[in-house]
GUTORVO-828596 format. One line per field, with one value per residue (C-alpha): residue in one letter; x, y, z. Coordinates in nm, 3 decimals, decimal comma. Example, Ala and Ser with C-alpha at 12.3 -4.5 7.8 and 13.67 -1.06 7.14 Angstrom:
! residues 2
r	c(a	s)
c1	c(1,230	1,367)
c2	c(-0,450	-0,106)
c3	c(0,780	0,714)
***
This chain:
! residues 726
r	c(m	f	k	n	y	i	a	q	l	v	l	f	l	f	v	i	t	a	t	a	q	s	k	e	e	q	s	l	q	q	q	f	w	q	e	g	t	p	a	s	k	t	l	e	i	p	e	k	w	k	n	e	s	a	v	i	l	y	l	s	e	y	y	g	f	t	n	n	g	k	k	m	y	n	p	s	s	i	h	q	r	v	k	l	q	d	k	a	a	v	e	y	f	s	e	f	e	y	k	k	d	q	k	i	g	f	g	l	v	n	f	s	r	e	k	t	t	i	g	i	k	i	i	k	q	d	g	t	e	n	i	l	n	i	s	e	e	s	i	l	q	d	d	t	n	k	l	a	i	p	g	l	e	v	g	d	v	l	d	i	f	i	y	e	d	d	y	l	k	a	f	s	g	y	h	e	y	d	p	q	e	k	v	l	s	t	v	y	p	v	s	y	r	k	l	s	v	e	v	e	n	d	y	f	l	n	m	e	s	f	n	g	a	p	k	i	k	e	e	k	t	d	r	r	a	t	r	k	y	v	l	e	a	t	d	i	e	t	i	e	f	p	r	w	y	y	p	l	t	e	l	h	a	i	k	f	q	v	v	f	a	l	k	n	s	n	e	a	r	a	n	v	f	l	s	e	k	d	a	v	r	k	g	s	v	s	k	e	e	i	l	d	y	y	g	g	r	f	d	t	d	s	r	r	d	v	k	d	v	l	k	y	l	e	k	k	g	i	t	n	k	r	e	q	m	e	q	a	l	y	y	i	r	h	k	s	y	n	r	f	v	e	l	v	l	a	s	d	k	g	i	s	n	y	p	m	l	c	d	k	d	y	v	v	l	n	e	n	r	f	v	n	y	m	s	g	l	a	k	q	l	e	i	d	y	d	i	i	v	a	t	p	e	y	e	g	s	i	d	d	l	l	i	r	k	n	v	a	h	g	l	r	f	n	f	p	k	p	l	y	f	f	d	l	s	p	h	v	q	p	d	y	f	p	k	y	l	e	g	t	k	v	f	k	l	n	v	k	k	n	r	k	i	d	d	v	l	y	d	t	l	p	v	t	t	a	a	e	n	a	t	v	v	q	n	n	i	t	l	s	a	d	f	k	s	m	e	l	e	r	n	s	q	f	t	g	h	f	k	t	e	a	l	n	t	y	l	f	f	s	d	y	i	n	e	e	f	a	h	y	d	t	k	h	f	y	a	c	s	k	k	q	n	k	s	n	t	e	i	q	n	k	i	e	a	l	y	a	t	y	r	e	e	h	e	k	n	l	k	e	s	v	d	s	e	l	d	a	i	l	d	a	y	e	y	t	v	i	d	t	a	r	y	s	d	a	p	l	s	v	k	e	k	f	t	i	k	g	e	f	v	k	k	a	g	p	n	f	l	v	e	v	g	k	f	i	s	g	q	v	q	i	q	e	a	e	i	d	r	t	l	g	v	y	v	n	n	a	k	t	y	s	y	n	t	t	i	t	i	p	q	g	y	t	v	v	g	l	e	k	l	n	k	n	v	s	n	e	t	g	s	f	v	s	a	a	i	i	e	n	g	v	l	k	y	t	t	k	k	t	y	a	k	r	k	y	a	a	q	e	w	k	q	m	l	p	w	l	q	a	a	y	n	f	s	q	e	k	v	m	f	k	k	e	q	q)
c1	c(-0,852	-0,740	-0,539	-0,385	-0,269	-0,102	0,042	0,198	0,324	0,476	0,652	0,762	0,894	1,084	1,250	1,373	1,473	1,606	1,968	1,872	1,817	1,989	2,251	1,994	1,750	2,031	2,118	1,755	1,747	2,076	1,936	1,592	1,647	2,017	2,091	1,787	1,739	1,672	1,274	1,279	1,413	1,187	0,959	0,816	0,483	0,343	0,158	-0,174	-0,172	-0,166	-0,545	-0,531	-0,559	-0,235	0,020	0,234	0,595	0,720	0,572	0,810	0,745	1,005	0,974	1,245	1,261	1,583	1,662	1,956	1,756	1,638	1,460	1,276	1,374	1,097	1,229	0,984	0,958	0,741	0,860	0,609	0,658	0,350	0,301	-0,001	-0,172	-0,504	-0,654	-0,849	-0,478	-0,320	-0,615	-0,595	-0,214	-0,170	-0,279	-0,076	-0,173	-0,106	-0,223	0,016	-0,032	-0,235	-0,200	0,051	0,026	-0,051	-0,068	0,224	0,117	0,336	0,367	0,498	0,654	0,969	1,069	0,916	1,108	0,931	1,077	0,872	1,019	0,826	1,004	0,868	0,822	1,174	1,341	1,378	1,350	1,197	1,245	1,052	1,216	0,919	1,006	0,945	0,684	0,299	-0,013	-0,178	-0,586	-0,811	-0,520	-0,429	-0,093	-0,162	0,078	0,001	0,219	0,241	0,300	0,160	0,075	-0,044	0,281	0,471	0,589	0,552	0,820	0,755	0,924	0,832	1,093	0,959	1,261	1,044	1,103	0,940	1,105	1,101	1,002	0,850	1,050	0,741	0,552	0,283	0,269	-0,044	-0,104	-0,099	-0,289	-0,296	-0,425	-0,157	-0,404	-0,501	-0,728	-0,427	-0,248	0,108	0,435	0,624	0,564	0,782	0,723	1,019	1,020	1,341	1,367	1,647	1,687	1,421	1,139	0,898	0,769	0,431	0,429	0,270	0,116	-0,222	-0,459	-0,199	0,028	0,414	0,582	0,785	1,151	1,463	1,707	2,056	2,143	2,466	2,424	2,452	2,132	1,879	1,684	1,508	1,161	1,041	0,782	0,788	0,541	0,501	0,228	-0,062	-0,389	-0,581	-0,905	-1,224	-1,328	-1,704	-2,009	-2,045	-1,702	-1,421	-1,079	-0,896	-1,098	-0,990	-0,712	-0,370	-0,255	0,005	-0,039	0,226	0,283	0,589	0,626	0,917	0,974	1,316	1,281	1,145	0,896	0,794	0,728	0,509	0,286	0,266	-0,111	0,012	0,108	0,517	0,753	0,966	1,268	1,267	1,381	1,259	0,925	0,629	0,389	0,093	-0,085	-0,167	-0,416	-0,149	-0,070	-0,395	-0,457	-0,107	-0,183	-0,554	-0,534	-0,365	-0,569	-0,899	-1,038	-1,363	-1,473	-1,571	-1,894	-1,816	-1,777	-2,112	-2,318	-2,499	-2,638	-2,709	-2,929	-3,101	-3,195	-3,315	-3,527	-3,695	-3,758	-3,618	-3,529	-3,482	-3,113	-3,123	-3,366	-3,111	-2,792	-3,047	-3,149	-2,793	-2,662	-2,923	-2,828	-2,468	-2,533	-2,707	-2,476	-2,138	-2,182	-2,463	-2,489	-2,135	-2,212	-2,341	-2,044	-1,791	-2,008	-2,013	-1,649	-1,557	-1,787	-1,677	-1,974	-1,848	-1,492	-1,513	-1,852	-1,910	-2,197	-2,422	-2,326	-2,049	-2,250	-2,051	-1,726	-1,476	-1,491	-1,258	-1,224	-1,097	-1,267	-1,616	-1,542	-1,434	-1,721	-1,978	-1,802	-1,774	-2,181	-2,248	-2,016	-2,266	-2,560	-2,436	-2,454	-2,187	-2,016	-1,704	-1,460	-1,504	-1,178	-1,314	-1,224	-1,450	-1,509	-1,380	-1,041	-0,997	-1,036	-0,947	-0,689	-0,493	-0,529	-0,206	-0,285	-0,419	-0,648	-0,855	-0,997	-1,297	-1,366	-1,698	-1,877	-2,089	-2,352	-2,425	-2,803	-3,006	-3,012	-2,658	-2,633	-2,356	-2,208	-1,945	-1,925	-2,133	-2,291	-2,556	-2,830	-2,672	-2,917	-2,870	-2,978	-2,783	-2,375	-2,229	-2,319	-1,966	-1,888	-2,179	-2,099	-1,740	-1,498	-1,372	-1,162	-1,374	-1,170	-1,333	-1,357	-1,377	-1,619	-1,314	-1,349	-1,000	-0,939	-0,834	-0,854	-0,883	-1,095	-1,250	-1,612	-1,835	-2,068	-2,451	-2,630	-2,936	-3,199	-3,366	-3,686	-3,504	-3,351	-3,660	-3,771	-4,153	-4,298	-4,648	-4,711	-5,018	-5,048	-5,311	-5,280	-5,438	-5,733	-5,486	-5,189	-4,947	-4,887	-4,933	-4,946	-4,764	-4,762	-4,502	-4,523	-4,183	-4,105	-3,750	-3,611	-3,249	-2,983	-3,182	-3,333	-3,011	-2,919	-3,240	-3,217	-2,898	-3,057	-3,396	-3,324	-3,181	-2,914	-3,094	-3,458	-3,298	-3,038	-3,322	-3,552	-3,298	-3,228	-3,606	-3,615	-3,299	-3,428	-3,068	-2,988	-2,827	-2,477	-2,629	-2,928	-2,751	-2,947	-3,281	-3,259	-3,051	-2,805	-2,774	-2,435	-2,653	-2,941	-2,713	-2,529	-2,866	-2,995	-2,667	-2,690	-3,039	-2,927	-2,689	-2,889	-3,145	-2,892	-2,782	-3,142	-3,188	-2,883	-2,997	-3,365	-3,208	-2,980	-3,274	-3,486	-3,195	-3,154	-3,513	-3,492	-3,213	-3,375	-3,693	-3,472	-3,711	-3,727	-3,989	-4,177	-4,326	-4,105	-4,212	-4,152	-4,249	-4,100	-4,359	-4,183	-3,788	-3,812	-3,489	-3,527	-3,647	-3,646	-3,986	-3,966	-3,874	-4,161	-4,132	-4,418	-4,321	-4,536	-4,439	-4,565	-4,421	-4,513	-4,402	-4,252	-4,339	-4,623	-4,648	-4,949	-5,046	-5,352	-5,610	-5,462	-5,164	-4,859	-4,767	-4,418	-4,569	-4,223	-4,079	-4,212	-4,037	-3,686	-3,401	-3,326	-2,964	-2,936	-2,678	-2,460	-2,329	-1,971	-2,113	-2,285	-1,970	-1,808	-1,551	-1,545	-1,754	-2,049	-2,074	-2,416	-2,291	-2,671	-2,929	-3,244	-3,597	-3,723	-4,142	-4,337	-4,695	-4,866	-5,195	-5,284	-5,632	-5,747	-5,910	-6,251	-6,326	-6,007	-5,950	-5,604	-5,451	-5,149	-5,185	-5,048	-4,667	-4,667	-4,714	-4,375	-4,220	-3,853	-3,717	-3,436	-3,221	-3,021	-3,341	-3,648	-3,869	-4,206	-4,486	-4,864	-5,138	-5,523	-5,801	-5,967	-6,266	-6,119	-5,783	-5,460	-5,287	-4,965	-4,688	-4,334	-4,095	-3,698	-3,520	-3,128	-3,120	-2,761	-2,512	-2,270	-2,262	-1,973	-1,911	-2,080	-2,428	-2,389	-2,575	-2,869	-2,899	-2,924	-3,284	-3,435	-3,209	-3,297	-3,679	-3,662	-3,489	-3,743	-4,035	-3,878	-3,903	-4,265	-4,523	-4,935	-5,171	-5,499	-5,718	-5,953	-6,305	-6,544	-6,821)
c2	c(1,836	1,507	1,622	1,905	1,676	1,426	1,724	1,841	1,494	1,434	1,774	1,652	1,338	1,548	1,771	1,483	1,219	1,462	1,334	0,965	0,868	0,549	0,501	0,327	0,635	0,895	0,668	0,693	1,049	1,095	0,880	1,025	1,414	1,467	1,236	1,243	1,385	1,753	1,633	1,516	1,848	2,107	2,354	2,508	2,435	2,523	2,847	2,673	2,484	2,787	2,770	2,387	2,298	2,109	2,022	1,698	1,797	1,457	1,111	0,783	0,421	0,149	-0,218	-0,472	-0,851	-1,061	-1,359	-1,595	-1,923	-1,897	-1,546	-1,345	-0,977	-0,705	-0,375	-0,088	0,277	0,576	0,932	1,200	1,622	1,810	2,198	2,279	2,567	2,640	2,530	2,208	2,065	2,144	1,970	1,679	1,610	1,686	1,347	1,023	0,692	0,309	-0,047	-0,374	-0,524	-0,253	0,081	0,320	0,701	0,805	0,511	0,248	-0,103	-0,322	-0,664	-0,819	-0,594	-0,658	-0,305	0,039	0,364	0,719	1,033	1,353	1,687	2,039	2,285	2,651	2,907	3,094	2,783	2,649	2,272	2,132	1,725	1,544	1,258	1,037	0,682	0,480	0,688	0,678	0,667	0,317	0,365	0,101	-0,117	0,212	0,387	0,754	1,032	1,382	1,650	1,940	2,330	2,282	2,605	2,705	2,749	2,475	2,188	1,866	1,584	1,230	0,900	0,554	0,299	-0,108	-0,362	-0,660	-1,020	-1,354	-1,696	-1,897	-2,229	-2,395	-2,228	-2,043	-1,753	-1,525	-1,167	-0,960	-0,779	-0,405	-0,184	0,209	0,481	0,756	1,055	1,162	1,431	1,672	1,713	1,571	1,717	1,393	1,046	0,742	0,360	0,137	-0,256	-0,429	-0,803	-1,060	-1,409	-1,650	-1,352	-1,317	-0,987	-0,918	-0,510	-0,274	0,050	0,111	0,374	0,565	0,604	0,646	0,357	0,133	0,164	-0,053	0,121	-0,035	-0,190	-0,208	-0,630	-0,838	-1,062	-0,797	-0,595	-0,278	-0,148	0,215	0,405	0,805	1,043	1,440	1,692	1,461	1,646	1,586	1,391	1,399	1,028	1,054	0,811	0,555	0,487	0,225	0,402	0,148	0,122	0,486	0,673	0,623	0,320	0,064	-0,306	-0,563	-0,849	-1,040	-1,433	-1,610	-1,935	-2,111	-2,409	-2,544	-2,735	-2,415	-2,250	-2,525	-2,484	-2,098	-1,966	-1,652	-1,590	-1,631	-1,495	-1,723	-1,598	-1,495	-1,126	-1,018	-0,821	-0,958	-0,695	-0,901	-1,218	-1,345	-1,563	-1,860	-1,835	-1,848	-2,184	-2,295	-2,210	-2,321	-2,602	-2,820	-2,689	-2,795	-3,152	-3,267	-3,485	-3,852	-4,020	-4,121	-3,747	-3,644	-3,969	-3,822	-3,526	-3,761	-3,990	-3,673	-3,549	-3,900	-3,945	-3,604	-3,705	-3,407	-3,465	-3,121	-3,042	-2,694	-2,761	-3,010	-2,777	-2,519	-2,773	-2,926	-2,563	-2,537	-2,924	-2,858	-2,470	-2,677	-3,033	-2,849	-2,510	-2,366	-2,673	-2,623	-2,289	-2,497	-2,690	-2,386	-2,214	-2,514	-2,548	-2,198	-2,142	-2,456	-2,636	-2,933	-3,036	-3,252	-3,159	-3,399	-3,422	-3,746	-3,829	-3,809	-3,649	-3,329	-3,192	-2,974	-2,684	-2,430	-2,200	-2,494	-2,757	-2,594	-2,572	-2,927	-3,078	-2,859	-2,981	-3,360	-3,340	-3,123	-3,448	-3,743	-3,512	-3,473	-3,108	-2,904	-2,643	-2,393	-2,251	-1,881	-1,692	-1,345	-1,027	-0,795	-0,479	-0,260	-0,449	-0,309	-0,491	-0,866	-0,683	-0,572	-0,899	-0,954	-1,028	-1,399	-1,318	-1,085	-1,382	-1,524	-1,851	-1,989	-2,212	-2,161	-2,387	-2,380	-2,383	-2,187	-1,902	-1,976	-2,050	-1,915	-2,067	-1,878	-1,958	-2,070	-1,816	-1,867	-1,748	-1,819	-1,803	-1,987	-1,738	-1,451	-1,447	-1,180	-0,834	-0,676	-0,932	-0,819	-0,723	-0,764	-0,911	-1,250	-1,534	-1,812	-2,178	-2,382	-2,745	-3,030	-3,342	-3,520	-3,253	-3,107	-2,719	-2,685	-2,291	-1,972	-1,727	-1,364	-1,347	-1,081	-1,157	-1,076	-0,835	-0,834	-0,580	-0,303	-0,507	-0,794	-0,605	-0,516	-0,384	-0,370	-0,200	-0,160	0,082	0,088	0,397	0,475	0,821	0,850	1,084	1,345	1,296	1,235	0,866	0,630	0,265	0,153	-0,184	-0,238	-0,540	-0,578	-0,797	-0,835	-1,017	-1,041	-0,906	-0,722	-1,041	-1,181	-0,888	-0,872	-1,261	-1,140	-0,876	-1,027	-1,396	-1,506	-1,784	-2,062	-2,005	-2,080	-2,364	-2,516	-2,485	-2,661	-2,961	-3,009	-2,954	-3,193	-3,421	-3,398	-3,406	-3,161	-3,281	-3,326	-3,528	-3,821	-4,091	-4,178	-4,161	-3,859	-3,904	-3,625	-3,515	-3,455	-3,282	-3,045	-2,958	-2,887	-2,649	-2,471	-2,428	-2,276	-2,071	-1,918	-1,863	-1,692	-1,438	-1,400	-1,344	-1,066	-0,903	-0,990	-0,825	-0,500	-0,459	-0,481	-0,245	-0,013	-0,036	0,038	0,295	0,472	0,410	0,610	0,853	0,801	0,618	0,326	0,176	-0,179	-0,312	-0,650	-0,858	-1,149	-1,357	-1,445	-1,656	-1,700	-1,830	-1,970	-2,268	-2,089	-1,750	-1,633	-1,299	-1,282	-1,168	-0,961	-0,799	-0,535	-0,351	-0,062	0,272	0,615	0,862	1,249	1,227	1,333	1,555	1,932	2,094	2,416	2,583	2,345	2,168	1,892	1,874	1,544	1,454	1,223	1,156	1,019	0,691	0,615	0,579	0,784	0,933	1,022	1,409	1,554	1,803	2,139	1,996	1,673	1,822	1,864	1,485	1,366	1,010	0,697	0,565	0,258	0,116	-0,241	-0,336	-0,190	-0,192	-0,060	0,087	0,102	0,211	0,222	0,411	0,449	0,663	0,673	1,009	1,063	1,175	1,549	1,619	1,668	1,664	1,964	1,972	1,646	1,796	1,784	1,447	1,390	1,357	1,241	1,274	1,005	0,964	0,679	0,659	0,626	0,769	0,890	0,859	0,916	0,994	1,007	1,005	1,017	0,742	0,645	0,841	0,713	0,903	0,676	0,744	0,554	0,597	0,401	0,494	0,300	0,312	0,174	0,077	-0,107	0,191	0,484	0,702	1,031	1,256	1,060	1,218	1,503	1,291	1,143	1,420	1,518	1,179	1,160	1,515	1,427	1,151	1,360	1,624	1,380	1,246	1,604	1,673	1,746	1,742	1,928	1,739	2,037	2,045	2,070	2,347	2,261)
c3	c(10,049	9,968	9,684	9,887	10,170	9,885	9,732	10,080	10,172	9,827	9,852	10,208	10,077	9,803	10,075	10,294	10,008	9,758	9,816	9,857	9,471	9,361	9,115	8,893	8,922	8,861	8,558	8,412	8,475	8,289	8,013	7,952	8,057	7,948	7,698	7,488	7,116	7,049	7,025	7,369	7,500	7,292	7,496	7,165	7,047	6,696	6,661	6,544	6,861	7,101	7,210	7,268	7,651	7,637	7,385	7,376	7,295	7,293	7,350	7,298	7,393	7,395	7,439	7,455	7,463	7,553	7,694	7,828	7,797	8,155	8,173	7,918	8,002	7,892	8,012	7,870	7,892	7,830	7,816	7,763	7,771	7,793	7,762	8,020	7,850	8,074	8,419	8,269	8,161	8,489	8,702	8,448	8,497	8,844	8,950	8,847	8,917	8,813	8,885	8,885	8,553	8,395	8,218	8,393	8,393	8,034	7,833	7,929	7,931	8,181	8,147	8,441	8,709	8,865	8,934	8,825	8,823	8,781	8,658	8,721	8,611	8,613	8,390	8,465	8,208	8,340	8,278	8,632	8,672	8,950	8,982	9,218	9,344	9,434	9,224	9,555	9,740	9,665	9,834	9,785	9,764	9,643	9,505	9,275	9,379	9,317	9,352	9,308	9,124	9,339	9,208	8,875	8,700	8,357	8,114	8,290	8,118	8,256	8,173	8,288	8,226	8,335	8,318	8,412	8,443	8,408	8,333	8,315	8,379	8,040	8,194	7,859	7,601	7,460	7,581	7,398	7,498	7,499	7,149	7,161	6,944	6,972	6,763	6,755	6,804	7,150	7,283	7,277	6,976	6,947	6,795	6,772	6,870	6,861	6,940	6,931	6,968	6,983	7,004	6,989	6,842	6,946	6,964	6,685	6,606	6,439	6,389	6,134	6,108	5,953	5,809	5,647	5,938	5,886	5,799	6,021	5,969	6,118	6,303	6,395	6,716	6,928	6,944	6,634	6,778	6,812	6,568	6,639	6,465	6,496	6,403	6,439	6,358	6,383	6,379	6,493	6,555	6,853	6,804	6,984	6,999	6,874	6,981	6,760	6,629	6,594	6,602	6,447	6,141	6,013	6,216	6,207	6,432	6,510	6,613	6,745	6,929	7,040	7,080	7,234	7,089	7,190	6,994	6,650	6,862	7,032	6,709	6,566	6,899	6,809	6,839	6,630	6,278	6,289	6,025	5,852	6,080	6,431	6,490	6,150	6,155	5,980	5,895	5,703	5,666	5,352	5,200	5,150	5,509	5,627	5,454	5,600	5,944	5,976	5,700	5,995	6,285	6,184	6,120	6,148	6,456	6,405	6,415	6,755	6,898	6,752	6,809	7,102	6,903	6,625	6,884	6,995	6,622	6,550	6,865	6,792	6,423	6,279	5,925	5,779	5,717	5,842	6,142	6,231	6,279	6,438	6,689	6,710	6,810	7,104	7,211	7,251	7,414	7,691	7,703	7,642	7,792	8,001	8,222	8,341	8,496	8,836	8,841	8,827	9,095	9,329	9,293	9,318	9,628	9,807	9,785	9,608	9,574	9,267	9,081	8,767	8,533	8,527	8,188	7,934	7,658	7,611	7,469	7,600	7,356	7,246	6,924	6,732	6,859	6,818	6,452	6,415	6,618	6,381	6,105	6,192	6,272	5,926	5,762	5,934	5,818	5,457	5,487	5,282	5,446	5,458	5,715	5,786	5,936	6,019	6,243	6,415	6,226	6,540	6,485	6,107	5,795	5,691	5,480	5,744	5,967	6,170	6,538	6,538	6,856	6,652	6,452	6,489	6,335	6,264	5,982	5,677	5,599	5,258	5,246	5,008	5,256	5,461	5,851	6,002	6,355	6,502	6,905	7,173	7,418	7,701	7,462	7,090	6,810	6,487	6,258	6,413	6,436	6,629	6,528	6,493	6,210	5,985	5,644	5,696	5,450	5,561	5,443	5,313	5,342	5,056	5,225	4,968	4,994	5,168	5,432	5,382	5,292	4,959	4,908	5,048	4,916	5,010	5,095	5,254	5,567	5,509	5,715	5,882	5,826	6,046	6,040	6,165	6,465	6,631	6,983	7,007	7,301	7,441	7,726	7,861	8,132	8,385	8,582	8,906	8,952	9,129	8,877	9,149	9,035	8,724	8,682	8,404	8,207	7,980	7,733	7,521	7,226	7,109	6,807	6,639	6,774	7,039	7,135	7,238	7,439	7,640	7,697	7,898	8,063	8,184	8,226	8,542	8,474	8,719	8,527	8,191	8,309	8,485	8,162	7,980	8,207	8,166	7,776	7,724	8,043	8,200	8,554	8,801	8,908	9,268	9,151	8,932	9,178	9,188	9,564	9,688	10,007	10,289	10,120	9,767	9,950	10,166	9,810	9,620	9,922	9,922	9,542	9,573	9,865	9,650	9,349	9,583	9,652	9,321	9,221	9,469	9,286	8,932	9,012	9,185	8,855	8,639	8,848	8,822	8,469	8,408	8,627	8,432	8,093	8,195	8,432	8,699	9,046	9,011	9,274	9,291	8,986	8,880	8,549	8,397	8,090	7,897	7,646	7,625	7,272	7,345	7,092	6,800	6,609	6,791	6,981	7,317	7,548	7,839	8,079	8,341	8,553	8,788	8,963	8,897	9,168	9,157	8,793	8,424	8,548	8,610	8,751	8,550	8,753	8,722	8,426	8,407	8,157	8,094	7,953	7,721	7,540	7,811	7,757	7,448	7,671	7,643	7,299	7,172	7,236	6,960	7,123	6,922	6,912	6,738	6,422	6,226	6,187	5,963	6,089	6,005	6,210	6,332	6,515	6,460	6,283	6,139	6,376	6,475	6,793	6,800	7,116	7,122	7,405	7,555	7,848	7,964	8,004	8,362	8,384	8,362	8,141	7,748	7,589	7,415	7,221	6,991	6,685	6,840	6,833	6,477	6,319	6,001	5,920	5,684	5,412	5,302	5,626	5,861	5,967	6,298	6,245	6,532	6,515	6,789	6,797	7,071	7,062	7,318	7,592	7,545	7,410	7,181	7,007	6,817	6,758	6,503	6,512	6,230	6,164	5,822	5,819	6,041	5,948	5,769	5,594	5,745	5,450	5,552	5,936	5,805	5,695	6,008	6,234	6,115	6,223	6,553	6,641	6,555	6,818	7,079	7,019	7,075	7,422	7,540	7,420	7,670	7,624	7,837	7,996	8,059	8,294	8,135	8,232	8,481)
***
């Protein structure tokens, strides 16, 4: 009904405003629809794509960057022509929406909208063209402008352009535009695709194609001060983006970023890899450029800067070098990161205008300062280290580094088993750096004893094992006598990357912040004095009331998460964090209790079928369309899931069908193993599912399928609780 209403409204607007187009709109229609190239006017599709839902006949994007010293002009456009070949495509393309400063329509990213002009034309199979004059008409719903495109039919060609006439004021003479990273493939095949970036002097452009995509070429422009760079691709097959996949690692892709730097002083402060000359495209970053860029940005902090950490380590009597760095990370996690949370909340919620810490034992950390601070500490403790420059695997290889914002900085402390620190987070663990960096090729910046960077080498980061990243769950289940409900107690332990994730899931932030205040004997900002005044007491009460509200939301979200995990509505859910283990590599331990009513049990005459497989949580179900795969598989890290389950057998029943719970599927890619026994009136079964690697080649997918399928099949298994004969 709503779509039909909008369609009628838009059609009505078209009828009454068809002659009210501005000269600018008419000019743009002329530009995109009349003066285009033959490729932009084609209506024919290749024979091989006759059975596709839709075919993108033409897709062109343009991004321009010019300035007059006071304003930076950034016109941009997208022009797309699509052949609709079935009802699914008609439905998909019948509604068009966009938000300010976000993606518009079918992929255009707008930087800072000043004025948007949209043109929509429907070309019927008999050649009739219907132009919708709706550039100024839209329906605003939930901050989204929505346009319905009326009258679409199978066989139509939909021709759309969006033109953005944008600008920014050049107050400082420097501006970094957000980087753009795109794969060329879409869910529909593309006959012709083009992306153009035009830059004027004072703009620096990083731009390159990757993974075998067509090379970028320079085209002549009408102005001497501008350069235009273009990527053109044809005959792009459709791609169904599968699970566990990083598109930028394998598919044809393009990345670019533009920086405006008016003066030499602006260039010096740039946080990007600049080309030697403005308006000249930069397509790669060499080891020498890494040394040049980072050599002047990293410097060790002084003893004065790190004195509070040194005092803490001395007070605790910690002398082992590795332990010193581990405990130092925990210390600054509190001092310079987590305890700022309540200050931010107090300020944002108007509880305190200028909340201040009670001490000055902290540093303001950004990505460079973290490296400088920790290297300064290592220098004072006489610990050898190197600086690591890495990129997440989902951004592609370090060999293809181009966008500076894709870089992750860190330190490697050169113990027999190296220790890597990359960043701070609420529950950072010294032994586990971000999982998306595991096994990646990196730049290692060698640091000499004088703490100066003297060379850049390639290195590879280590990987964790499936044993290190483990979730171990003990389920103890008691069925009611009538089988209508069950009581479940679940004790879980998490290690490795699972531990970090589970800490974020289970711990409420005020609990771990208060834990840290007690652990480090520091004070809340409202309790700096031994005697609190009335104002401080009011602040404390308001903070605690705010926390109580957030706690309710946290507990609601946690229950819903477990509901979703087990695919059931839980009653009387409660949980207890037994051991946070936030200051060691011990497992996080959590205990949960809840009741499940009317789920997982079906009556079969006098007997009951119990879905025992449901208690190993949701398992991956591989669809038929996923069986054949030509792309790699990326699961971030090796991992193990272990479940040990006991079900007390109600008196008067025996269990039938136990043999279905014994499975053993294993190969070098992973495994699923399960076993079941009955002992002392209790059904006991164990399962263990192992992902042996963090990533797999496409040809290994066939080897993964058997144990993935075995795990899913187990999750669907039932056993019969059979009524004994009287």
